[in-house]
Backbone as CSV, one residue per row, in Angstrom:
resi,resn,N_x,N_y,N_z,CA_x,CA_y,CA_z,C_x,C_y,C_z
1,MET,52.291,24.999,-12.356,51.472,25.725,-13.299,50.063,25.854,-12.740
2,GLU,49.440,26.964,-13.068,48.056,27.181,-12.666,47.229,27.537,-13.898
3,ILE,46.016,27.022,-13.930,45.068,27.366,-14.988,44.082,28.368,-14.409
4,ILE,43.952,29.502,-15.071,43.041,30.545,-14.618,41.933,30.686,-15.651
5,ASN,40.705,30.493,-15.207,39.544,30.567,-16.084,39.019,31.993,-16.159
6,ILE,38.611,32.373,-17.362,37.979,33.672,-17.550,36.807,33.484,-18.508
7,LYS,35.874,34.421,-18.470,34.742,34.398,-19.378,34.797,35.654,-20.228
8,THR,34.650,35.470,-21.531,34.599,36.623,-22.418,33.146,36.889,-22.777
9,ASN,32.851,38.131,-23.130,31.471,38.538,-23.356,31.182,39.018,-24.765
10,LEU,32.220,39.244,-25.564,32.058,39.788,-26.899,32.837,38.955,-27.904
11,ARG,32.527,39.128,-29.183,33.308,38.420,-30.206,34.776,38.817,-30.104
12,THR,35.036,40.121,-30.059,36.401,40.620,-29.901,36.469,41.403,-28.608
13,GLU,37.437,41.043,-27.779,37.543,41.671,-26.466,38.988,41.581,-25.985
14,PHE,39.447,42.651,-25.366,40.783,42.685,-24.780,40.606,42.777,-23.266
15,ILE,40.956,41.704,-22.563,40.720,41.614,-21.127,42.041,41.773,-20.391
16,ASN,42.111,42.752,-19.518,43.317,43.019,-18.745,43.549,41.868,-17.758
17,LEU,44.746,41.297,-17.798,45.106,40.168,-16.923,45.964,40.575,-15.733
18,ASP,46.287,41.846,-15.611,47.218,42.288,-14.561,46.819,41.807,-13.169
19,ASN,45.542,41.955,-12.794,45.123,41.545,-11.453,45.227,40.039,-11.246
20,HIS,44.931,39.262,-12.291,45.098,37.802,-12.204,46.568,37.453,-11.970
21,ILE,47.446,38.143,-12.683,48.884,37.886,-12.557,49.379,38.289,-11.173
22,LEU,48.953,39.446,-10.698,49.357,39.901,-9.361,48.849,38.954,-8.274
23,SER,47.650,38.434,-8.448,47.101,37.467,-7.497,47.945,36.190,-7.474
24,TYR,48.364,35.724,-8.636,49.224,34.544,-8.732,50.561,34.807,-8.030
25,ILE,51.146,35.965,-8.273,52.421,36.332,-7.634,52.275,36.320,-6.119
26,SER,51.187,36.894,-5.622,50.946,36.954,-4.179,50.726,35.554,-3.599
27,LYS,49.882,34.756,-4.264,49.567,33.411,-3.772,50.804,32.525,-3.726
28,LYS,51.666,32.643,-4.728,52.874,31.818,-4.799,54.053,32.468,-4.075
29,ASP,53.828,33.667,-3.552,54.863,34.419,-2.831,56.145,34.550,-3.669
30,ILE,55.958,34.976,-4.908,57.081,35.144,-5.824,57.711,36.507,-5.586
31,LYS,58.982,36.517,-5.323,59.707,37.778,-5.103,60.340,38.264,-6.403
32,ASN,61.102,37.390,-7.042,61.803,37.722,-8.284,61.761,36.512,-9.206
33,GLY,61.627,36.774,-10.488,61.616,35.671,-11.438,60.987,36.070,-12.753
34,ILE,60.628,35.054,-13.488,59.986,35.249,-14.784,58.736,34.381,-14.808
35,LEU,57.638,34.973,-15.248,56.397,34.235,-15.416,56.168,33.987,-16.898
36,SER,55.705,32.799,-17.203,55.258,32.488,-18.555,53.744,32.396,-18.526
37,ILE,53.130,33.034,-19.509,51.677,32.968,-19.656,51.407,32.383,-21.027
38,PHE,50.547,31.370,-21.059,50.238,30.668,-22.303,48.732,30.658,-22.520
39,ILE,48.319,30.908,-23.750,46.907,30.886,-24.127,46.657,29.592,-24.906
40,PRO,45.904,28.638,-24.331,45.709,27.343,-24.984,44.516,27.315,-25.946
41,HIS,44.378,28.345,-26.752,43.251,28.449,-27.676,43.765,28.884,-29.046
42,THR,43.078,28.468,-30.097,43.496,28.840,-31.450,42.790,30.084,-31.976
43,THR,41.825,30.605,-31.213,41.129,31.821,-31.641,41.223,32.915,-30.585
44,ALA,42.224,32.825,-29.750,42.505,33.850,-28.740,44.015,33.977,-28.619
45,GLY,44.462,35.134,-28.168,45.894,35.368,-28.038,46.207,36.225,-26.836
46,ILE,47.420,36.735,-26.811,47.881,37.565,-25.706,48.727,38.698,-26.275
47,THR,48.642,39.843,-25.645,49.493,40.965,-26.030,49.791,41.819,-24.804
48,ILE,50.883,42.537,-24.883,51.217,43.554,-23.887,51.125,44.882,-24.613
49,ASN,50.267,45.766,-24.098,50.071,47.035,-24.771,49.581,48.079,-23.779
50,GLU,49.258,49.246,-24.292,48.902,50.398,-23.461,47.617,50.170,-22.679
51,ASN,47.625,50.657,-21.441,46.458,50.577,-20.583,45.943,51.958,-20.181
52,ALA,46.652,53.019,-20.477,46.254,54.355,-20.024,45.052,54.894,-20.792
53,ASP,44.977,54.632,-22.073,43.919,55.171,-22.915,43.099,54.018,-23.494
54,PRO,41.823,53.882,-23.106,41.003,52.773,-23.617,40.800,52.816,-25.123
55,ASP,41.043,53.975,-25.736,40.907,54.075,-27.190,41.934,53.221,-27.922
56,VAL,43.034,52.888,-27.271,44.031,52.020,-27.913,43.421,50.657,-28.202
57,LYS,42.691,50.086,-27.243,42.036,48.792,-27.470,40.991,48.908,-28.581
58,THR,40.249,49.997,-28.587,39.251,50.227,-29.634,39.918,50.319,-30.997
59,ASP,41.020,51.054,-31.061,41.745,51.200,-32.323,42.367,49.877,-32.774
60,MET,42.892,49.097,-31.834,43.447,47.792,-32.196,42.366,46.916,-32.814
61,ASP,41.195,46.902,-32.198,40.078,46.135,-32.728,39.709,46.631,-34.128
62,LYS,39.624,47.937,-34.301,39.252,48.518,-35.589,40.271,48.155,-36.676
63,ILE,41.546,48.270,-36.354,42.597,47.950,-37.324,42.560,46.465,-37.694
64,LEU,42.416,45.604,-36.698,42.354,44.168,-36.974,41.132,43.819,-37.811
65,LYS,39.980,44.448,-37.530,38.772,44.195,-38.323,38.971,44.632,-39.771
66,ASN,39.637,45.772,-39.973,39.882,46.250,-41.334,40.897,45.370,-42.060
67,PHE,41.919,44.945,-41.341,42.991,44.146,-41.916,42.541,42.711,-42.186
68,ILE,41.728,42.172,-41.258,41.271,40.789,-41.345,39.762,40.782,-41.101
69,PRO,38.964,41.025,-42.136,37.514,41.071,-41.949,36.934,39.705,-41.584
70,TRP,35.832,39.714,-40.838,35.207,38.463,-40.397,34.722,37.655,-41.605
71,GLU,34.115,38.311,-42.550,33.622,37.648,-43.768,34.561,37.978,-44.923
72,ASN,35.087,36.944,-45.573,35.972,37.192,-46.708,36.119,35.936,-47.576
73,ASN,35.037,35.172,-47.682,35.035,33.970,-48.508,36.141,32.984,-48.099
74,TYR,36.334,32.822,-46.783,37.338,31.896,-46.270,36.887,30.449,-46.475
75,GLU,37.809,29.537,-46.457,37.526,28.114,-46.675,37.147,27.362,-45.393
76,HIS,37.650,27.778,-44.257,37.447,27.068,-42.982,35.956,26.912,-42.692
77,ILE,35.523,25.692,-42.515,34.099,25.361,-42.385,33.428,26.000,-41.166
78,GLU,34.178,26.219,-40.093,33.578,26.778,-38.875,33.232,28.260,-39.007
79,GLY,33.791,28.933,-40.003,33.454,30.329,-40.218,34.174,31.308,-39.315
80,ASN,35.248,30.864,-38.666,35.976,31.763,-37.760,37.450,31.918,-38.153
81,SER,37.707,31.851,-39.437,39.094,31.978,-39.915,39.739,33.279,-39.473
82,ALA,38.978,34.366,-39.498,39.530,35.658,-39.077,40.061,35.572,-37.647
83,ALA,39.339,34.883,-36.776,39.781,34.737,-35.389,41.085,33.957,-35.299
84,HIS,41.236,32.928,-36.110,42.467,32.144,-36.113,43.659,33.002,-36.547
85,VAL,43.463,33.804,-37.580,44.553,34.645,-38.077,44.924,35.709,-37.049
86,LYS,43.933,36.352,-36.451,44.198,37.382,-35.438,44.942,36.790,-34.246
87,ALA,44.531,35.605,-33.816,45.210,34.949,-32.688,46.662,34.649,-33.035
88,SER,46.904,34.215,-34.267,48.279,33.944,-34.686,49.119,35.209,-34.702
89,LEU,48.531,36.310,-35.121,49.265,37.587,-35.130,49.625,38.038,-33.721
90,MET,48.715,37.874,-32.778,48.981,38.285,-31.396,49.976,37.349,-30.721
91,GLY,49.875,36.082,-31.022,50.727,35.092,-30.375,50.011,34.436,-29.217
92,ASN,50.586,33.323,-28.744,49.918,32.559,-27.690,50.667,32.537,-26.366
93,SER,51.740,33.314,-26.247,52.460,33.316,-24.973,53.190,34.634,-24.764
94,ALA,53.476,34.884,-23.497,54.250,36.067,-23.116,55.051,35.726,-21.875
95,GLN,56.181,36.366,-21.749,56.984,36.245,-20.535,57.006,37.603,-19.850
96,ILE,56.907,37.560,-18.528,56.842,38.790,-17.746,57.812,38.676,-16.574
97,PHE,58.624,39.692,-16.424,59.563,39.731,-15.304,58.840,40.145,-14.026
98,VAL,59.270,39.543,-12.913,58.773,39.911,-11.592,59.971,40.350,-10.765
99,GLU,59.861,41.511,-10.169,60.934,42.067,-9.336,60.292,42.641,-8.086
100,ASN,60.744,42.174,-6.916,60.176,42.618,-5.640,58.656,42.424,-5.609
101,SER,58.208,41.276,-6.098,56.798,40.874,-6.130,55.922,41.777,-6.989
102,LYS,56.526,42.501,-7.916,55.768,43.387,-8.806,56.010,42.991,-10.260
103,ILE,54.969,43.177,-11.077,55.102,42.941,-12.513,55.959,44.055,-13.083
104,MET,56.981,43.681,-13.828,57.872,44.668,-14.434,57.392,44.990,-15.850
105,LEU,56.499,45.950,-15.926,55.984,46.429,-17.196,56.327,47.897,-17.341
106,GLY,56.283,48.395,-18.564,56.488,49.810,-18.793,55.359,50.620,-18.169
107,THR,55.584,51.897,-18.029,54.645,52.794,-17.352,53.213,52.614,-17.840
108,TRP,53.010,52.483,-19.131,51.662,52.451,-19.686,51.209,51.042,-20.059
109,GLN,52.026,50.026,-19.789,51.727,48.679,-20.268,50.851,47.869,-19.327
110,SER,50.066,46.980,-19.927,49.305,45.941,-19.243,49.307,44.702,-20.124
111,VAL,48.930,43.585,-19.530,48.862,42.314,-20.239,47.395,42.047,-20.570
112,TYR,47.139,41.692,-21.827,45.769,41.490,-22.282,45.547,40.113,-22.882
113,PHE,44.470,39.474,-22.445,43.924,38.306,-23.127,43.127,38.851,-24.300
114,CYS,43.383,38.334,-25.494,42.738,38.829,-26.713,41.741,37.795,-27.216
115,GLU,40.483,38.070,-27.027,39.416,37.191,-27.523,39.042,37.609,-28.936
116,PHE,38.970,36.626,-29.845,38.597,36.924,-31.222,37.435,36.065,-31.732
117,ASP,36.869,35.216,-30.857,35.778,34.340,-31.274,34.824,34.093,-30.114
118,GLY,34.512,35.150,-29.406,33.672,35.025,-28.223,32.206,35.262,-28.544
119,PRO,31.406,35.265,-27.494,31.792,35.019,-26.105,32.035,33.535,-25.839
120,ARG,32.962,33.291,-24.928,33.342,31.908,-24.589,33.852,31.825,-23.148
121,LYS,33.906,30.592,-22.669,34.633,30.300,-21.439,36.058,29.991,-21.867
122,ARG,37.008,30.709,-21.320,38.409,30.587,-21.726,39.281,30.339,-20.512
123,ALA,40.555,30.144,-20.779,41.535,29.958,-19.707,42.886,30.437,-20.210
124,PHE,43.742,30.752,-19.261,45.144,30.931,-19.603,45.954,30.219,-18.545
125,TRP,47.134,29.798,-18.940,48.035,29.073,-18.049,49.129,30.001,-17.621
126,ILE,49.524,29.915,-16.367,50.590,30.755,-15.851,51.535,29.894,-15.022
127,LYS,52.820,30.146,-15.170,53.816,29.357,-14.462,55.067,30.200,-14.233
128,GLU,55.650,30.005,-13.062,56.939,30.655,-12.779,58.052,29.814,-13.391
129,ASN,58.961,30.479,-14.086,60.101,29.773,-14.686,61.227,29.605,-13.686
C-alpha cells in the first residue's frame, strides 16, 4: 500500500487523481489487476465521474450545496456536519481495473478526490489487489 499526500485549496473541491494513479501503476510496474483507493477522512470522499466538461464538477458542487447546505442548525459541535454527510454520499473507496498498464475508465471518466471541509492537507491510500 502507498499513501499519497495531496493539498486541497477550497472548502469544496474535486481533485483529479488520474495522474497520481498512473504514476503508481508505472512505479509498481502493474500490467493487469485491480487497484483499491481508500480515503481515510470523514469529510472527504471519492467519486468517478465526467472529466470532459468542467461544468459537471461545478454542477455537482451546486447540487450538493443545495441538497446539504453548510448551515442548517446541525448538532455537531465542529460545525462541519454538511461535509460529513457529503463524504458519506460519495463514499470512501473505489476500485479501478488496470489493463495493459492503463486505467480502465469510460471515455469521459476520471477519478476524483472530493474535498468537503478544506482547505486541508489530505491523503489517499492506494493498493493493488
